[in-house]
C-alpha positions, 0 to 999 in steps of 0.5 A: 643389279641392272646397270643404267643404259649409257647415252651418247652425248652427241645423240642427246644433243641432236635430240635436244636440237630437234625441237628448235629445228622444228620450231624454226621450220614451222616459224619459216613456213608460218612467215611464208604463209602470211607473206603470201596472204599479204597484198602489199608484199605480193603486189610489190614482189610482182612489180619488182620481179617483173621489172627484173625479168624485163631487164634480164630477158628483154635484151636477148630479143634486141639486136642492137646496142642501146646507144645505136642509131637504128631508126628515124628520130622523134618517133612516138611509141608504137609499131617497131618502136614500143617506147619510141625513139630519141631525137637521134633515132635511138631505141628508147625501149633498148635503153630502158631495159639496159637501164633496168639492169644498171638500176638493179645492180647498183641497188643490190651492190650498194645495199649489200655494201651498206648492210655489211658495214652497218651490221658489222659495226652495229653488232660489234658495238652493241655486243662488246660495249665499253671503249669499242662501242664508244669508238664505233659510235664516234666513227658512226656519228662522224660519217652520219654528219658528213653530207654524203650526197655532196661527197659523192658528187665531188668524188664522181666529178673527179673520176675519169671513168665511172662504172656501176660497181664503183658507184654502188661502192661509194653509195654503200660507204655513205649509207651505213650509219643509220643501219649501224645505230639501229642494229646496235640498239637491237643488239643491246636488248639481246646481249643480256638474254639467257641464251646469250649468257649460256653461249658465253658459258659454253666458251663460244667466241664473240663472232660465233655468238653474234652469228648463232645467237644474236643475228638469228633473232633479228633476221626479219629486221635485217631483211627489212633493212636491206630492202630499204637500203636497196631502194635508197641506193637506187634513188641516190644513183638515179640522182647522180645520173640525172645531174650527169655524174653517173656511169660513163660505160653503161646506160641507166634510167637516170642517165636517160632522164639526163639526156632527155633534159639536155635535149629539151624533150619536155619542150619538144613534147617527147614525153616518151623519152623521160616518162618511162625512166622516171616512172620505172624508178618511181615504181620500183622504189615505191614497190620496195617501200610498200613491200617493207610496210607489208613485211612489217605486218607479216613479221609483227604478230600485232599487225598481222592480218589473220 
């Protein structure tokens, strides 16, 4: 009698995993395809990356510091000074590109801190439930009702030296509660699915199940959440900078507007001092929110344009 062929469990497991990997790749390619066809996503991405490229590469072609007195004062845009000069002869274009760097840095760091805290709390609370959920919910509600902007003002006012990374850290610490609540609600709908139950039966740990089973089903939502946190961090940082509580060791777009206001640029008719930073902040944040709307259309098949 012919004996049945022996099978290698690892090979069989690999074969079983191939359809899932292929499906994931196909889904990713499909998402990129529809994203590139969405004018909101493409247009916003061009704006965001364009300002980022300007902030990264333009300083290499400027041979003076943003705060240096390099030219005649009150020069309108044109010629040697693309964005004009300040009341003290400082190059506004040099300040603008330096401010872009600070804007993107505080946006990325602040958004990353808020996302890390909010997603961790939301995943754990939603998956574990019970007293852990109640405890984390209580913590979330406490931070949620604290007037974060007021606390940031107080913290910044009593700091001797304020830096962009520290500002981003403070912004992130007070920006995560809504993320935690949203992620928790999404996790509650996923924790009782069949694939999660199978992972539990296989003996996977809580962290492994969240990373491998729950989070991958929320990647699109988590990415859109980070985009919103990115824009929110930029706005909050600009607000702090404008009232004079921004970094003391770096130039920022909000600080440019603060200096323009303190030196009566509006009354002097020096529109080129406060319009570029204000327009830059508005354009970047507006593009991020438009991108978020476009991503919703890409990730949601009901809203997707074929």
